[in-house]
C-alpha positions in Angstrom: 15.0 4.8 22.6 15.2 3.3 25.7 18.8 2.2 27.1 20.1 0.5 30.2 23.2 1.5 31.3 25.5 -1.5 33.7 27.6 0.2 35.9 25.9 3.8 35.3 27.5 4.9 38.3 31.0 4.9 36.6 33.0 7.8 35.1 31.7 6.6 31.3 28.4 5.4 32.7 27.6 8.9 34.3 29.2 10.5 30.9 26.7 8.4 28.9 23.6 9.1 30.8 24.0 12.3 30.6 24.1 12.4 27.1 21.9 10.1 26.1 19.0 11.5 28.9 19.8 15.2 27.8 18.5 14.4 24.3 15.5 12.8 25.2 16.0 9.2 25.4 14.9 7.0 28.3 17.9 5.9 30.6 18.0 3.2 33.0 21.2 3.2 35.1 22.1 -0.1 36.9 24.0 0.5 40.4 25.3 -1.5 43.0 25.0 1.2 45.7 22.2 2.6 46.8 23.8 6.2 47.5 24.7 6.3 43.8 20.8 6.5 43.1 20.7 10.7 43.6 23.6 11.3 41.5 21.6 9.4 38.7 18.4 10.8 38.9 20.2 14.1 39.1 21.4 13.6 35.4 18.1 12.6 34.5 18.7 8.9 34.6 16.3 6.3 36.0 18.4 4.2 38.9 18.1 0.5 39.6 19.5 -0.7 42.5 20.7 -4.3 41.7 24.1 -6.0 42.4 25.3 -7.8 39.0 27.3 -10.3 41.2 24.7 -11.3 43.4 21.7 -11.2 40.5 20.1 -13.9 38.9 19.7 -13.9 34.7 15.9 -13.5 35.4 16.7 -10.6 38.1 18.5 -8.6 35.3 16.0 -9.7 32.1 13.0 -7.5 34.3 15.0 -4.6 34.4 15.7 -4.7 30.8 12.6 -5.6 29.3 11.3 -3.0 26.8 14.7 -1.5 26.2 16.0 -1.3 23.3 19.8 -1.5 23.9 21.6 -2.2 27.0 25.8 -1.1 27.3 28.0 -2.8 30.0 30.3 -0.2 30.9 30.7 -1.6 34.2 34.4 -2.4 36.1 35.4 -3.7 39.3 37.3 -0.6 39.4 40.8 0.0 40.1 41.4 -1.0 44.1 39.6 -4.1 43.1 42.0 -7.6 43.2 42.0 -10.3 40.7 39.3 -12.1 42.0 36.6 -9.0 40.9 38.2 -8.6 37.7 36.4 -12.0 36.8 33.3 -11.7 38.6 32.7 -7.9 37.7 34.0 -7.3 34.3 33.7 -11.2 32.7 31.0 -12.9 34.9 28.9 -9.4 34.8 29.2 -8.8 31.2 28.1 -12.5 30.5 25.2 -12.2 33.1 24.2 -9.1 30.7 24.3 -10.9 27.5 22.1 -13.8 28.8 19.6 -11.5 30.3 19.6 -9.3 27.0 18.6 -12.6 25.1 16.0 -13.5 27.4 14.7 -10.0 27.5 15.1 -9.9 23.6 16.8 -6.9 23.8 19.6 -7.4 21.0 21.8 -4.6 20.9 24.5 -5.1 23.4 27.4 -2.3 23.2 30.2 -3.8 25.5 33.1 -1.4 26.6 36.2 -3.8 26.6 40.1 -2.4 26.6 42.6 -1.9 24.4 45.1 -4.7 24.9 42.8 -7.3 25.1 44.6 -9.1 22.3 47.9 -9.1 23.8 46.7 -12.1 26.8 45.1 -14.4 24.2 46.4 -17.7 24.6 47.9 -16.5 27.9 45.2 -16.8 30.6 47.8 -17.5 33.5 49.7 -14.7 34.9 50.6 -13.7 38.9 48.9 -14.0 41.0 49.5 -10.5 42.2 48.6 -9.6 38.4 45.7 -7.7 38.3 46.1 -6.2 35.0 47.0 -8.7 33.3 43.3 -10.5 35.1 41.5 -7.7 33.9 42.5 -7.9 30.4 41.9 -11.7 30.7 38.7 -10.6 32.3 37.5 -8.6 29.6 39.2 -10.9 26.4 36.7 -13.6 27.7 33.5 -10.7 27.9 34.4 -10.1 24.6 34.4 -13.9 23.3 31.7 -14.9 25.1 28.9 -11.8 23.4 30.8 -12.1 19.9 29.7 -15.6 19.9 26.1 -15.1 20.5 23.3 -13.9 18.0 22.9 -10.0 19.5 23.4 -7.2 17.5 26.6 -6.6 19.5 29.6 -3.9 19.2 32.6 -4.0 21.2 34.8 -0.8 22.2 38.0 -0.9 22.8 39.3 2.4 24.2 43.2 3.3 25.0 44.5 5.1 28.5 41.4 6.4 29.7 41.2 10.3 30.3 39.2 12.4 32.4 40.6 15.7 30.2 37.8 17.8 28.2 36.7 15.7 25.2 38.0 17.2 22.0 34.8 15.5 19.6 37.7 14.2 17.3 39.0 10.4 17.4 40.5 7.8 15.9 38.1 4.8 15.8 39.4 1.7 13.7 39.8 -2.7 14.0 43.1 -1.8 14.8 44.9 1.5 16.1 48.4 2.2 17.8 48.4 2.8 21.8 47.1 5.8 22.9 44.9 8.1 25.3 41.2 8.8 24.6 39.1 10.8 26.7 36.0 9.7 28.7 33.6 12.0 27.2 35.1 10.9 24.0 34.2 7.5 24.4 30.7 8.2 26.0 30.0 10.3 22.9 31.1 7.4 20.4 29.2 5.1 22.6 26.1 7.6 21.7 27.1 7.7 17.9 27.4 3.8 17.9 24.2 3.4 19.0 22.4 5.4 16.4 24.3 3.3 13.8 22.9 -0.6 13.3 25.6 -0.9 10.8 28.1 -0.9 13.5 27.2 -4.3 15.0 29.4 -7.0 14.6 32.4 -5.1 14.6 35.0 -5.1 17.5 36.8 -1.2 17.4 39.8 0.4 19.1 39.2 3.7 20.4 41.7 6.7 20.7 42.2 9.9 20.8 42.5 11.4 16.7 41.8 14.2 14.6 38.5 12.8 12.8 34.8 13.9 14.6 33.1 11.5 16.2 30.0 11.2 13.6 32.3 10.9 10.9 34.5 8.5 12.9 31.6 5.7 13.6 30.0 6.3 9.8 33.1 5.6 8.4 33.4 2.3 9.7 29.3 1.4 10.2 28.1 -1.0 7.0 25.0 0.9 6.9 
């Protein structure tokens, strides 16, 4: 399988790339900063230096040519302001979807966030409310992708931690708020890529007691 990861140098992207490369998949990682290329090469991921805030659809479609799946795990980061929540967390996800359609890549995994439904219908908030802007951007990206004829899956992780993965999760259309390790998020993304029957699903992910493979199998329709 050839997988392209947008946001490949992020904390989830690096974990996902490492898992996919280790099992023999061909992985390309889109990063904005050329300094990060060596880190990707070290884990077996082919770096592609491309700024998704400035790239065209054709630029991105060229990167996606021949891919079996794309994963959007990019984010503006905790130090960014309101404006970049829109240009990265929404617009870059939409750009990737546009490019996937143009390149003929149907499988699209979007990493979103728990709690986004709480801002539906409340898209305006305080000008300095960065977290509100983040949720609004993630929800808008979801709505755009879900309206497309792609084999999409939306994953809404809970509060992310860098604790070691447990291999056990709660994965469901709806789940109580909770934390989940980035290791476990990456493992779930791998399992979702392997199950076409998870296409068209919006799934919430938190820590739990079910092994990852079983949790994904339970929600898949294939």
